[in-house]
C-alpha positions in Angstrom: -106.4 -88.6 -121.4 -103.1 -89.6 -120.0 -102.3 -86.0 -119.2 -105.6 -85.7 -117.4 -105.6 -89.1 -115.9 -101.7 -88.0 -114.4 -103.0 -84.8 -112.7 -105.9 -86.4 -110.9 -103.9 -88.9 -109.2 -101.4 -85.9 -108.5 -104.2 -84.3 -107.0 -105.4 -87.4 -105.3 -101.8 -88.1 -103.7 -101.6 -84.5 -102.9 -105.2 -84.8 -101.1 -104.3 -87.9 -99.4 -101.2 -86.4 -97.9 -102.5 -83.5 -96.2 -104.3 -85.6 -94.0 -102.2 -88.4 -94.0 -100.2 -89.0 -90.5 -96.2 -89.0 -90.5 -94.8 -92.3 -88.5 -92.3 -90.0 -86.6 -95.4 -87.5 -85.7 -93.6 -84.7 -87.3 -90.3 -84.6 -85.6 -88.9 -84.4 -89.4 -90.2 -81.0 -89.8 -88.1 -79.2 -87.0 -85.7 -77.1 -88.4 -83.3 -78.1 -85.0 -84.7 -81.8 -83.3 -81.8 -81.6 -80.9 -82.9 -78.5 -78.7 -83.2 -79.3 -74.9 -84.8 -77.4 -72.2 -82.2 -76.9 -69.1 -83.9 -74.2 -67.2 -87.2 -72.2 -67.7 -89.9 -69.8 -66.2 -92.5 -71.9 -68.1 -94.0 -75.5 -67.4 -92.5 -78.3 -68.8 -94.6 -80.9 -70.5 -93.1 -84.6 -70.9 -95.4 -86.7 -73.4 -94.3 -90.0 -74.1 -96.4 -91.8 -76.3 -93.4 -95.2 -76.7 -92.8 -94.0 -80.8 -96.5 -94.7 -81.8 -98.1 -92.3 -84.1 -100.7 -89.9 -83.3 -104.2 -89.8 -84.9 -106.6 -87.4 -85.9 -109.5 -89.1 -85.5 -108.9 -91.2 -82.6 -107.0 -91.2 -79.3 -103.9 -93.5 -78.8 -102.5 -94.2 -75.5 -99.7 -91.7 -73.7 -98.0 -90.8 -70.4 -97.9 -87.3 -69.4 -95.9 -85.4 -66.7 -95.8 -81.8 -66.2 -93.3 -80.1 -64.3 -94.6 -76.8 -62.4 -92.5 -74.9 -59.9 -94.8 -72.3 -58.9 -94.5 -68.4 -60.5 -91.3 -67.2 -60.3 -89.3 -70.7 -59.9 -87.3 -72.0 -62.7 -88.7 -75.5 -64.0 -86.2 -78.0 -65.2 -86.3 -80.9 -67.7 -83.8 -83.0 -66.1 -85.9 -84.9 -63.2 -82.6 -87.1 -62.3 -80.5 -83.8 -62.3 -83.1 -82.1 -60.6 -85.3 -84.3 -58.3 -87.5 -82.4 -55.9 -89.8 -80.6 -57.9 -92.9 -79.8 -58.0 -95.1 -82.6 -60.1 -98.1 -80.7 -61.4 -99.0 -84.0 -62.9 -98.5 -87.5 -63.9 -100.9 -89.9 -65.4 -101.8 -91.5 -68.0 -104.0 -89.8 -71.3 -105.9 -90.5 -74.1 -103.9 -88.5 -77.1 -104.7 -86.6 -80.8 -104.2 -84.1 -83.0 -107.0 -81.3 -83.3 -107.6 -79.0 -85.3 -108.4 -78.0 -89.2 -106.3 -75.4 -90.9 -104.3 -75.1 -87.8 -103.1 -78.8 -88.4 -103.1 -79.3 -92.2 -101.5 -75.7 -92.2 -99.0 -75.9 -90.0 -95.8 -77.9 -89.1 -96.2 -77.5 -85.8 -99.3 -79.8 -84.6 -102.1 -79.1 -82.3 -103.2 -81.6 -79.6 -106.8 -82.9 -77.6 -106.4 -85.0 -74.6 -108.4 -86.3 -72.3 -107.1 -87.6 -68.7 -107.4 -91.5 -67.8 -108.1 -93.3 -64.5 -105.9 -96.1 -66.2 -103.3 -97.2 -68.8 -106.8 -98.0 -71.0 -107.0 -95.5 -73.9 -111.1 -96.5 -73.9 -110.9 -96.5 -70.1 -113.1 -94.0 -67.7 -111.9 -90.2 -67.9 -110.6 -88.6 -64.8 -111.2 -85.5 -63.6 -107.9 -83.4 -62.8 -106.4 -79.9 -62.0 -104.0 -78.8 -64.4 -101.3 -75.7 -63.8 -104.2 -74.4 -61.6 -106.8 -74.7 -63.9 -109.9 -76.3 -62.4 -111.0 -80.2 -62.5 -111.8 -81.3 -66.0 -111.0 -84.4 -68.4 -111.1 -82.7 -71.4 -107.8 -80.5 -72.6 -106.4 -79.2 -75.7 -102.6 -77.9 -76.8 -102.9 -74.6 -79.2 -99.7 -74.7 -80.7 -98.8 -71.1 -81.6 -97.7 -71.4 -85.0 -98.4 -68.8 -88.1 -98.6 -66.4 -84.8 -95.0 -65.3 -84.3 -96.1 -63.4 -81.2 -97.2 -67.0 -79.9 -100.0 -65.5 -77.5 -103.1 -64.3 -79.7 -105.2 -66.7 -78.6 -104.1 -66.0 -74.7 -104.3 -62.5 -75.2 -108.0 -62.8 -76.5 -109.5 -64.8 -73.8 -107.3 -62.2 -71.1 -109.5 -59.5 -72.7 -112.5 -61.0 -73.0 -112.9 -63.3 -69.4 -114.0 -60.4 -67.4 -117.3 -59.6 -70.0 -118.2 -63.0 -70.5 -120.1 -66.1 -68.4 -117.2 -68.3 -68.9 -114.0 -68.0 -71.6 -111.5 -70.7 -71.6 -108.3 -70.5 -69.3 -104.8 -71.4 -70.9 -101.2 -71.6 -69.6 -97.9 -71.1 -71.7 -95.5 -74.0 -71.3 -93.0 -75.8 -73.0 -93.8 -79.7 -74.7 -91.2 -82.4 -75.3 -92.8 -85.8 -77.1 -91.0 -88.9 -77.1 -87.9 -87.1 -75.7 -88.0 -84.3 -78.6 -88.8 -80.5 -78.2 -91.9 -79.2 -80.2 -91.9 -76.0 -78.7 -94.2 -73.6 -76.9 -97.6 -74.3 -76.3 -100.8 -73.6 -74.6 -102.4 -76.0 -72.3 -105.7 -74.8 -72.8 -109.3 -75.4 -71.6 -111.8 -77.0 -74.4 -114.8 -75.1 -74.9 -117.1 -78.0 -73.5 -119.1 -78.5 -70.7 -118.2 -79.3 -66.9 -119.1 -77.9 -63.9 -115.8 -74.8 -64.3 -116.8 -74.8 -68.0 -120.1 -74.5 -69.7 -122.0 -76.3 -66.9 -124.3 -77.8 -69.1 -126.6 -80.8 -67.9 -127.7 -83.6 -70.2 -130.6 -83.0 -72.1 -133.6 -83.9 -70.2 -131.9 -84.5 -66.8 -134.3 -81.6 -65.5 -137.6 -83.2 -65.4 -137.0 -84.7 -68.6 -136.7 -81.4 -70.4 -135.5 -80.9 -73.9 -135.1 -77.3 -74.2 -131.6 -77.7 -73.5 -128.6 -78.1 -72.1 -126.9 -77.4 -75.8 -123.6 -76.2 -77.0 -123.1 -76.2 -80.9 -120.5 -74.2 -83.1 -121.2 -72.3 -86.0 -118.2 -73.9 -88.2 -117.1 -75.6 -91.7 -119.6 -78.2 -91.5 -117.8 -81.1 -91.1 -119.9 -84.4 -90.4 -121.7 -84.9 -88.9 -123.6 -81.2 -88.7 -126.9 -79.8 -89.2 -127.9 -76.6 -91.1 -130.0 -73.6 -90.3 -133.3 -72.9 -92.1 -132.4 -69.5 -93.1 -129.9 -68.4 -95.5 -127.0 -66.0 -95.2 -126.9 -62.2 -96.2 -124.9 -60.8 -98.9 -126.4 -56.9 -97.9 -127.2 -55.7 -94.6 -131.1 -55.0 -95.1 -131.6 -58.5 -96.2 -132.5 -57.7 -99.5 -129.7 -59.7 -100.9 -129.4 -63.3 -99.8 -126.9 -65.8 -100.4 -129.2 -68.7 -101.8 -126.2 -70.8 -102.6 -124.5 -71.2 -99.2 -125.6 -72.7 -95.7 -125.2 -71.6 -91.8 -123.8 -74.7 -90.7 -123.6 -76.2 -87.0 -121.4 -78.6 -85.6 -122.1 -80.6 -82.4 -120.3 -79.7 -79.2 -122.4 -80.8 -76.3 -123.8 -83.3 -76.6 -121.9 -84.3 -79.2 -122.7 -87.0 -82.3 -121.9 -89.9 -80.5 -123.6 -88.6 -77.1 -127.1 -88.7 -78.8 -127.6 -92.5 -78.8 -127.4 -93.0 -74.5 -130.3 -89.7 -74.4 -133.7 -89.2 -74.1 -135.3 -89.8 -77.7 -135.8 -87.1 -79.8 -133.1 -84.9 -77.8 -131.5 -84.5 -81.1 -134.4 -82.8 -82.6 -135.0 -81.0 -79.6 -131.7 -79.5 -79.9 -132.3 -78.4 -83.8 -135.4 -76.9 -82.9 -133.9 -74.8 -80.5 -131.8 -73.7 -83.2 -134.4 -72.7 -85.3 -136.4 -70.9 -82.6 -133.7 -68.8 -82.0 -133.3 -68.2 -85.6 -136.9 -67.3 -86.3 -137.0 -64.9 -83.5 -134.9 -62.7 -86.1 -137.7 -63.0 -88.6 -140.6 -62.6 -86.7 -142.9 -59.5 -86.8 -142.0 -58.8 -83.8 -138.2 -59.3 -84.3 -137.1 -56.0 -82.4 -139.7 -55.7 -79.6 -138.4 -55.2 -76.2 -140.1 -57.8 -74.7 -140.0 -60.7 -78.1 -138.4 -61.1 -81.1 -134.8 -62.1 -80.4 -134.3 -61.2 -77.0 -136.3 -63.5 -76.1 -134.3 -66.3 -77.4 -130.3 -64.7 -76.8 -128.5 -62.9 -74.3 -127.7 -59.8 -76.2 -124.7 -58.7 -73.9 -123.4 -61.9 -74.6 -123.5 -61.5 -78.5 -122.4 -57.7 -77.9 -119.2 -59.0 -76.3 -118.7 -61.5 -78.9 -119.1 -59.4 -81.5 -116.5 -56.6 -79.8 -113.8 -59.4 -79.0 -114.1 -60.5 -82.8 -114.0 -56.7 -84.0 -111.5 -55.2 -82.1 -109.1 -58.3 -82.8 -110.4 -58.3 -86.5 -110.7 -62.0 -86.3 -111.6 -63.2 -90.0 -113.4 -66.5 -88.8 -115.2 -64.6 -86.3 -119.0 -65.2 -86.4 -118.5 -67.9 -89.5 -116.1 -70.9 -87.6 -115.4 -71.6 -84.4 -118.1 -69.5 -83.4 -119.5 -70.9 -79.3 -123.2 -70.7 -78.6 -124.5 -72.6 -75.6 -127.6 -72.7 -73.7 -129.2 -73.9 -70.3 -132.6 -75.7 -70.3 -136.1 -73.7 -69.1 -137.2 -75.9 -66.4 -133.3 -75.7 -65.2 -133.0 -71.9 -64.9 -136.5 -71.3 -63.5 -135.2 -73.9 -60.7 -131.9 -72.2 -60.2 -133.0 -68.7 -61.4 -130.6 -68.2 -64.2 -131.0 -67.8 -68.3 -132.1 -70.1 -70.7 -131.1 -68.1 -73.6 -128.0 -68.9 -75.7 -125.1 -67.2 -74.8 -121.7 -67.2 -76.8 -117.9 -67.6 -75.9 -114.6 -66.9 -77.3 -112.3 -69.7 -79.2 -109.5 -69.5 -82.1 -108.0 -66.3 -82.7 -104.4 -67.0 -83.8 -105.0 -65.4 -87.2 -106.4 -62.4 -85.3 -104.8 -59.1 -84.6 -103.9 -58.3 -88.1 -102.3 -61.7 -88.6 -104.3 -62.4 -92.3 -103.4 -61.8 -95.7 -106.5 -62.3 -97.0 -110.1 -61.5 -95.8 -109.3 -58.0 -94.9 -107.4 -59.7 -92.2 -104.5 -57.7 -91.5 -106.4 -53.8 -92.2 -107.2 -51.7 -89.5 -109.9 -49.5 -91.3 -112.3 -52.4 -91.7 -115.8 -54.4 -90.3 -115.2 -58.5 -89.8 -119.0 -58.4 -90.0 -119.1 -57.2 -93.7 -117.2 -60.3 -94.9 -120.5 -61.4 -96.7 -121.3 -58.0 -99.1 -117.1 -58.2 -99.7 -116.1 -61.8 -100.3 -119.3 -63.4 -101.3 -117.3 -66.5 -102.7 -116.6 -68.2 -99.5 -118.8 -71.2 -98.5 -118.4 -70.2 -94.5 -120.2 -66.9 -94.5 -121.6 -64.6 -91.8 -124.6 -66.0 -90.3 -127.7 -63.8 -91.2 -128.9 -62.5 -87.7 -125.9 -60.9 -87.2 -126.5 -58.3 -89.7 -130.3 -58.4 -88.4 -129.0 -56.9 -85.1 -127.3 -54.3 -86.2 -130.8 -53.0 -87.9 -131.9 -52.2 -84.4 -131.0 -48.9 -82.8 -131.5 -50.1 -79.5 -128.8 -53.1 -80.4 -126.4 -50.8 -81.9 -126.8 -48.3 -79.1 -126.0 -50.8 -76.4 -123.2 -52.0 -78.8 -121.1 -48.5 -78.2 -122.2 -48.1 -74.3 -120.3 -51.5 -74.4 -117.4 -50.6 -75.9 -116.9 -47.2 -73.8 -117.2 -49.5 -70.7 -114.4 -51.7 -72.4 -112.4 -48.7 -73.2 -112.8 -47.2 -69.4 -111.8 -51.1 -68.3 -109.3 -53.6 -69.8 -109.2 -52.6 -73.1 -107.6 -49.2 -72.3 -105.2 -48.7 -74.4 -102.5 -48.9 -72.0 -104.1 -51.9 -70.2 -104.0 -54.0 -73.6 -100.5 -52.9 -74.2 -99.4 -53.9 -70.7 -101.3 -57.5 -71.0 -99.1 -58.0 -74.3 -95.8 -56.7 -72.6 -96.7 -59.2 -69.7 -97.1 -62.3 -71.8 -94.1 -61.4 -74.1 -92.0 -61.4 -70.7 -93.6 -64.4 -69.8 -92.4 -66.0 -73.1 -89.1 -64.4 -73.6 -87.6 -64.0 -70.0 -86.7 -68.2 -69.4 -85.5 -68.3 -73.1 -88.8 -70.3 -74.7 -88.8 -68.1 -77.6 -85.5 -68.5 -78.4 -85.5 -71.9 -78.2 -89.3 -72.1 -79.7 -87.0 -70.3 -82.6 -84.2 -72.3 -82.7 -86.7 -75.4 -83.2 -88.8 -74.2 -85.5 -86.8 -71.0 -87.6 -89.9 -69.2 -87.7 -88.1 -66.2 -88.3 -85.9 -67.4 -91.1 -88.8 -68.7 -93.5 -90.2 -67.3 -96.6 -93.9 -68.8 -95.9 -95.8 -69.3 -93.4 -99.4 -69.3 -94.0 -101.5 -66.8 -93.9 -99.2 -64.3 -92.2 -99.3 -60.5 -94.2 -95.7 -59.5 -91.8 -93.0 -61.7 -91.4 -91.2 -60.4 -88.6 -87.5 -60.5 -88.3 -87.5 -61.3 -84.1 -89.6 -61.9 -81.5 -89.5 -58.0 -80.3 -90.2 -57.2 -83.9 -93.5 -59.2 -84.2 -94.4 -58.1 -80.3 -93.8 -54.4 -81.8 -95.9 -54.6 -85.0 -98.8 -56.5 -83.4 -98.7 -53.5 -81.0 -98.8 -50.7 -83.7 -101.4 -52.7 -85.3 -103.8 -52.5 -82.0 -103.5 -49.1 -81.8 -104.5 -48.2 -85.2 -107.6 -50.9 -84.6 -108.3 -48.9 -81.6 -108.7 -45.8 -83.3 -110.6 -46.9 -86.3 -113.4 -48.4 -83.5 -112.9 -45.4 -81.3 -113.9 -43.3 -84.3 -116.9 -45.3 -84.7 -118.2 -46.3 -81.1 -117.5 -43.7 -79.0 -119.2 -40.0 -79.1 -117.8 -37.4 -81.4 -114.8 -36.0 -80.5 -113.5 -32.6 -81.2 -109.9 -32.4 -82.4 -107.5 -29.3 -83.6 -105.3 -29.9 -86.1 -102.7 -28.3 -88.1 -102.0 -28.7 -92.2 -98.6 -29.8 -92.5 -96.6 -28.1 -95.6 -95.3 -30.3 -98.2 -92.2 -30.2 -99.4 -92.1 -32.6 -101.9 -94.1 -35.5 -103.5 -96.7 -34.3 -105.2 -96.7 -36.2 -109.1 -99.9 -35.0 -110.5 -101.8 -32.4 -111.6 -106.1 -33.5 -110.9 -107.7 -30.2 -110.4 -108.4 -28.4 -113.5 -108.6 -24.6 -112.6 -108.9 -23.1 -116.7 -110.2 -24.3 -119.8 -109.4 -26.7 -121.8 -109.1 -29.3 -118.6 -106.7 -31.3 -120.5 -104.3 -28.5 -120.4 -104.4 -27.7 -116.8 -104.7 -31.1 -115.5 -101.9 -34.2 -115.9 -103.8 -37.6 -115.0 -107.4 -38.9 -114.5 -108.7 -39.5 -111.1 -110.1 -42.6 -112.7 -110.3 -44.9 -115.6 -113.2 -42.4 -117.5 -110.3 -39.5 -117.9 -111.7 -37.3 -115.4 -110.9 -34.3 -112.9 -112.0 -32.2 -110.5 -112.1 -29.0 -110.9 -111.8 -25.3 -109.0 -114.9 -23.1 -107.4 -113.4 -20.8 -109.6 -114.2 -22.7 -113.2 -117.5 -23.6 -111.3 -119.0 -23.1 -108.5 -121.8 -25.8 -108.1 -119.2 -29.1 -107.0 -115.6 -27.4 -107.2 -113.2 -27.1 -104.8 -112.5 -24.5 -102.9 -111.2 -21.6 -104.2 -109.1 -21.0 -100.8 -108.0 -24.8 -100.6 -108.6 -25.5 -97.2 -111.0 -28.4 -96.1 -112.5 -29.2 -93.0 -113.2 -32.5 -92.9 -117.1 -33.5 -92.4 -115.8 -36.9 -90.8 -112.8 -36.3 -88.6 -113.2 -32.4 -88.4 -109.4 -32.5 -89.4 -108.2 -29.4 -91.0 -106.6 -29.7 -94.8 -104.8 -27.3 -96.8 -104.6 -28.7 -101.0 -102.0 -27.8 -102.7 -101.8 -25.1 -105.3 -104.4 -25.7 -108.5 -102.1 -25.0 -111.0 -99.2 -27.0 -110.1 -98.8 -30.7 -109.0 -101.4 -31.4 -106.3 -101.9 -34.9 -106.0 -99.6 -38.0 -105.2 -101.3 -40.4 -107.8 -101.1 -44.1 -107.7 -102.0 -46.3 -110.4 -100.6 -49.4 -110.3 -100.3 -52.3 -108.0 -96.8 -51.6 -106.2 -96.5 -47.9 -107.3 -94.8 -46.1 -104.6 -94.2 -42.2 -103.7 -93.2 -40.2 -100.7 -94.2 -36.8 -99.4 -92.1 -34.9 -97.6 -92.8 -31.9 -95.0 -91.5 -28.6 -95.5 -90.4 -29.2 -91.5 -90.5 -32.4 -89.4 -93.7 -32.4 -87.3 -94.1 -34.3 -83.9 -97.6 -35.2 -83.5 -99.5 -38.4 -82.2 -102.1 -38.7 -84.6 -101.5 -38.0 -88.5 -104.7 -37.6 -90.9 -104.6 -38.1 -94.8 -107.1 -36.9 -97.4 -107.8 -38.6 -100.5 -109.8 -40.4 -102.7 -109.8 -43.4 -105.4 -111.3 -44.3 -109.0 -111.7 -47.4 -110.8 -112.8 -49.2 -107.2 -111.6 -48.9 -103.8 -107.8 -48.6 -103.6 -105.5 -50.3 -101.0 -102.5 -48.2 -99.9 -99.7 -49.3 -97.4 -98.4 -46.6 -95.6 -95.1 -45.8 -93.7 -94.1 -43.2 -91.4 -90.5 -42.2 -92.0 -88.9 -40.4 -89.2 -86.0 -37.9 -88.8 -83.7 -40.2 -86.9 -83.8 -42.5 -90.3 -86.5 -45.1 -88.7 -89.8 -46.2 -90.0 -92.8 -48.0 -89.2 -94.9 -49.8 -91.3 -98.3 -48.1 -90.4 -100.4 -51.1 -92.1 -102.7 -51.4 -95.3 -105.7 -48.7 -95.6 -108.5 -48.6 -98.0 -109.2 -45.6 -99.6 -113.0 -45.7 -100.9 -114.2 -45.3 -104.7 -114.8 -41.5 -105.0 -118.2 -42.1 -106.8 -120.8 -42.1 -103.8 -124.5 -41.2 -104.3 -126.7 -40.0 -101.3 -128.5 -43.1 -100.4 -124.7 -45.2 -100.9 -123.2 -42.5 -98.1 -121.9 -44.0 -94.8 -120.9 -41.2 -92.8 -117.7 -41.3 -92.9 -116.5 -38.8 -96.5 -114.7 -36.2 -95.6 -116.5 -34.0 -99.0 -120.0 -35.1 -100.4 -121.2 -33.4 -103.5 -118.2 -33.0 -105.4 -118.3 -32.3 -109.4 -115.9 -33.5 -111.9 -114.6 -32.9 -115.7 -113.5 -34.7 -118.8 -110.6 -33.8 -119.3 -110.8 -34.6 -123.6 -114.0 -32.5 -123.6 -114.8 -30.1 -120.7 -117.7 -31.6 -120.0 -119.0 -31.6 -116.4 -120.8 -34.5 -114.6 -124.3 -33.9 -114.6 -124.7 -34.3 -110.9 -122.2 -34.0 -108.2 -121.8 -37.4 -106.0 -117.9 -37.5 -106.0 -116.0 -37.5 -102.3 -113.2 -36.9 -100.5 -112.1 -39.4 -97.5 -110.2 -38.6 -94.3 -108.7 -41.1 -92.1 -106.1 -41.2 -89.0 -102.9 -43.0 -88.7 -101.5 -43.0 -85.2 -97.9 -41.9 -84.4 -95.5 -42.3 -82.0 -94.7 -38.1 -81.5 -91.4 -38.7 -82.9 -90.3 -36.5 -85.5 -92.0 -37.4 -88.6 -90.2 -36.3 -91.5 -92.3 -38.0 -94.5 -95.0 -40.6 -95.1 -94.3 -43.2 -97.9 -97.4 -44.7 -99.8 -97.1 -48.0 -101.8 -100.4 -49.3 -104.0 -101.6 -52.3 -103.1 -104.0 -52.6 -106.2 -104.3 -51.5 -109.6 -107.2 -48.9 -108.7 -106.6 -44.6 -108.8 -105.2 -43.8 -105.5 -105.2 -40.0 -105.2 -103.6 -38.7 -102.1 -104.6 -34.6 -101.6 -102.9 -33.2 -98.0 -102.0 -34.4 -94.7 -102.6 -32.7 -91.4 -101.4 -33.1 -87.9 -103.2 -33.2 -84.5 -101.9 -30.4 -82.3 -100.0 -31.1 -79.6 -101.3 -30.5 -76.2 -98.5 -28.1 -75.5 -100.4 -25.6 -77.5 -101.4 -23.7 -74.4 -97.9 -24.1 -72.9 -96.5 -22.0 -75.6 -99.2 -19.4 -75.2 -98.3 -19.4 -71.5 -94.6 -18.6 -72.5 -95.1 -16.4 -74.9 -97.5 -13.9 -72.8 -95.0 -14.1 -70.3 -92.7 -12.6 -72.8 -94.8 -9.8 -74.1 -96.0 -11.6 -77.2 -99.8 -12.7 -77.6 -99.3 -15.8 -80.3 -96.4 -18.5 -80.3 -95.5 -19.6 -83.9 -94.1 -23.0 -82.9 -91.1 -24.9 -80.8 -88.0 -25.6 -81.6 -85.4 -28.1 -80.3 -81.5 -27.1 -80.3 -80.9 -27.9 -83.8 -83.5 -25.9 -85.6 -86.0 -28.6 -86.2 -89.6 -28.1 -85.4 -91.1 -30.3 -82.6 -94.8 -31.1 -81.8 -93.9 -30.7 -77.7 -91.6 -29.9 -74.7 -89.0 -32.2 -74.7 -86.5 -32.6 -71.8 -83.5 -29.5 -71.9 -83.9 -26.5 -73.7 -86.6 -25.8 -76.3 -86.9 -22.8 -78.4 -90.4 -20.9 -78.7 -89.9 -18.7 -81.6 -93.0 -15.8 -81.3 -94.9 -13.4 -84.4 -93.4 -11.0 -83.0 -90.0 -11.9 -83.8 -88.5 -13.0 -80.5 -87.2 -15.8 -79.3 -87.0 -17.6 -76.1 -85.2 -20.5 -74.4 -87.3 -22.7 -72.5 -86.1 -25.1 -69.6 -87.9 -28.0 -68.9 
């Protein structure tokens, strides 16, 4: 009993500590509290609370000064030594801490503040324009902590801005509180009503109409909140419902306190508007062209939210910090606007591959599927996102919109340009270095929930850019029209460690390991035609359309990884230069997770990320369309018994590479499923036609390859001398 009481006391103390305030405003958490800003290209924010403890649940009075001499000019924190600088704002604010996990799990704390008319924390608020953002009185400071690039929120807002009715604006800045430097922050608009934001009137303001204006967020359900009349689904078709969990809405505008001053019944009217929206997804005519859910939501806005969530793999998407708003019906009749529910963006700090749970770092998964894969979270994805994906018209519109994205600011080039521009902004004036001096982010062993620990700011940015390229490839495969690829199987010099294909009987003598936990292996067509792997060992994927060549069946023909942490490297017979690598694989004992590392001939490596290889057992009704080969069989190694029906599969996926000479690929298992890597293929270079033209000029029909002067095979022309070998033995030197 004493031990139990002690444990309960320890838990209570820990719980109290999480929510407790530190009187030094967390100055003690800084690795270096003596960092100074002499000059910077970012706006400088000076906040003075006079030593008061900042709180989470109520505001404290503070004085704030913002120094901003304009784009391209230098800002100085020492206003005495540097008089005459442009003061963007100087006045009183009401300040408090904000955020949920962004507060409790971060040393650098985010803030919310209101601009005030006078030095009365409860006094009249004052609408002001800050850093070229339109006038308002509700503002926030986003505190990049687990985001080592410090740009994920701003990147999401900038990419999404052209597609939404309104998206928050934010400006990078450096913050000093009571003379102490706290690092790089984002001074940001908050998702709230305002003439230049959600532009919401008070409910009843237009002819007593209580059908709007409203703003809610799907979120944790911290009080005060209300719950949906429907439960979340754990199957795409609604055949499995999570009865133990609820969809929770938190009040945005009006907030909980404001209902008392509004017309009677305003709160109930808000609930009814949400009820009507949700009920439209369950109506008999739910997917009709004129009625159903399309009458209650702005479908284009929801599509844009889905694409913004999926391209960034935002694991909070749909279920947390998901802001929905609408305007009243009578107001919209007068103004000719739309009274349906719309969405906007918020909270992307653990998006873009920046979470080590719920598949957050993967590029080959869908965030909307979270309820099926992780059924124990009490903040699940609302059912209506699944309902919309049952509507063929919605899916067609989603794909069409993605094509528009990729032709505009979501093109790979435009995204990379945006990332580079933000990185330059943060680095060029020394802000990234000062933030590191203050917090020592790149020297820490653990920061929740980062999956990748960068060595430097440049490394963090490069890692995110590589992740984005892989993510774009995944979305393009599923949302753009099928492409035609021309690939070439890659010859393997070493790396196969297992024989998983029986070419003769007894199978136990002609294989070395099992594909799954039931001691089963593949077999060749020469042994049995039905369900066997092809005699010529050539496979063209039904998914990626890539061509693979399996290793001979009478030897080692797979890289088998069966334990968490097990690693193997497949070395090519000659280096390959390609923009895309294709992998043919399968898994037993559940889905396998493998981390892939690309090893280049120049000695450099690239972490290509974590990939999922599905379990090989997929019956007809469960096929997803991303299978490379279906209807394969298997054989029991111990007794030579064939599977009763052939429902086993191979899968393929592609990995973007950077067109340097790729020498080998390392696979590392991330769980205890049985991963089997069976073949590799490379996207052929567009220089193939150039080789053909050169060969024709020297009297040969076919060129075998291009080599550099060192004799290493390359996939495309390089500057300088290139060597072309032809099938008739000729060698031609070509200068580019």
